[in-house]
C-alpha positions as CSV (number, residue, x, y, z in Angstrom):
1,M,-215.8,-105.7,-161.0
2,S,-216.3,-105.0,-164.5
3,T,-215.1,-107.4,-167.2
4,N,-214.6,-107.0,-170.9
5,R,-214.8,-110.5,-173.1
6,T,-211.7,-111.3,-175.0
7,T,-210.7,-114.5,-177.0
8,V,-207.3,-116.2,-176.2
9,A,-205.6,-119.1,-178.0
10,L,-204.1,-121.4,-175.9
11,P,-202.1,-124.6,-176.5
12,V,-204.3,-127.6,-176.1
13,D,-202.2,-128.9,-173.4
14,L,-202.4,-125.8,-171.6
15,L,-206.1,-125.5,-171.7
16,S,-206.4,-129.3,-170.6
17,S,-204.3,-128.4,-167.6
18,I,-206.4,-125.7,-166.5
19,D,-209.6,-127.8,-167.2
20,A,-208.1,-130.3,-164.9
21,V,-207.7,-127.7,-162.2
22,V,-211.3,-126.5,-162.5
23,R,-212.6,-129.9,-162.5
24,S,-210.5,-130.5,-159.2
25,G,-212.3,-127.3,-157.7
26,R,-209.1,-125.6,-157.1
27,A,-210.4,-122.7,-159.5
28,A,-213.9,-121.7,-160.0
29,S,-213.9,-121.6,-163.8
30,R,-211.2,-121.1,-166.6
31,N,-212.0,-117.3,-166.5
32,A,-211.2,-117.2,-162.8
33,F,-208.1,-119.4,-163.2
34,L,-206.8,-117.2,-166.2
35,A,-207.7,-113.9,-164.4
36,H,-205.4,-115.0,-161.2
37,A,-202.8,-116.1,-163.5
38,V,-202.4,-113.0,-165.3
39,R,-202.8,-111.0,-162.4
40,H,-200.1,-112.9,-160.6
41,E,-197.7,-112.5,-163.8
42,L,-198.5,-108.8,-163.8
43,E,-197.6,-108.5,-160.2
44,R,-194.2,-110.5,-160.6
45,L,-193.4,-108.2,-163.6
46,Q,-194.0,-105.2,-161.5
47,R,-191.8,-106.4,-158.6
48,E,-189.3,-106.9,-161.2
49,A,-189.3,-103.6,-162.4
50,I,-189.0,-102.1,-159.0
51,D,-185.9,-104.3,-158.4
52,R,-184.3,-102.9,-161.4
53,Q,-184.7,-99.5,-160.0
54,F,-183.2,-100.5,-157.0
55,E,-180.3,-102.0,-158.8
56,M,-179.8,-98.7,-160.6
57,M,-180.0,-96.7,-157.4
58,A,-177.1,-99.0,-155.9
59,T,-174.8,-97.8,-158.9
60,D,-176.0,-94.2,-159.4
61,A,-173.2,-92.1,-157.8
62,Q,-175.3,-89.0,-157.6
63,Y,-178.2,-91.1,-155.8
64,Q,-175.5,-92.5,-153.4
65,R,-174.2,-89.1,-152.5
66,E,-177.7,-87.8,-151.9
67,A,-178.6,-90.6,-149.7
68,R,-175.3,-90.3,-147.5
69,R,-176.0,-86.7,-147.3
70,I,-179.6,-87.2,-146.0
71,S,-178.4,-90.0,-143.5
72,D,-175.8,-87.8,-142.2
73,E,-178.3,-85.1,-141.7
74,Y,-180.6,-87.5,-139.7
75,A,-178.0,-89.2,-137.9
76,R,-178.6,-87.6,-134.6
77,S,-182.0,-87.7,-134.7
78,D,-182.1,-91.4,-135.5
79,W,-180.1,-92.4,-132.3
80,E,-182.4,-89.9,-130.4
81,A,-185.3,-91.8,-131.7
82,L,-183.7,-95.2,-130.8
83,R,-182.6,-94.2,-127.1
84,V,-186.2,-93.0,-126.6
85,A,-187.7,-96.3,-128.1
86,E,-185.3,-98.2,-125.9
87,D,-186.1,-96.0,-122.9
88,D,-189.8,-96.8,-123.4
89,S,-189.4,-100.7,-123.4
């Protein structure tokens, strides 16, 4: 994995807490800890953005009509697939 060196200013108490985690062996280094924490936060923000999109879909009348139309079109084949799956069980 390629890396790029940067400088980050952190509050003293936060850096002390990170160092304690590294000393305890729960992180390999400050760099590893920070990379993990940043990656975790970016993933959380991405999940929040996706959740907001789903929330918008729930109130979007045009999307709801289209979803209902598609569901209606596939209702018969969905039931057939369920019947076949139950027969195979």
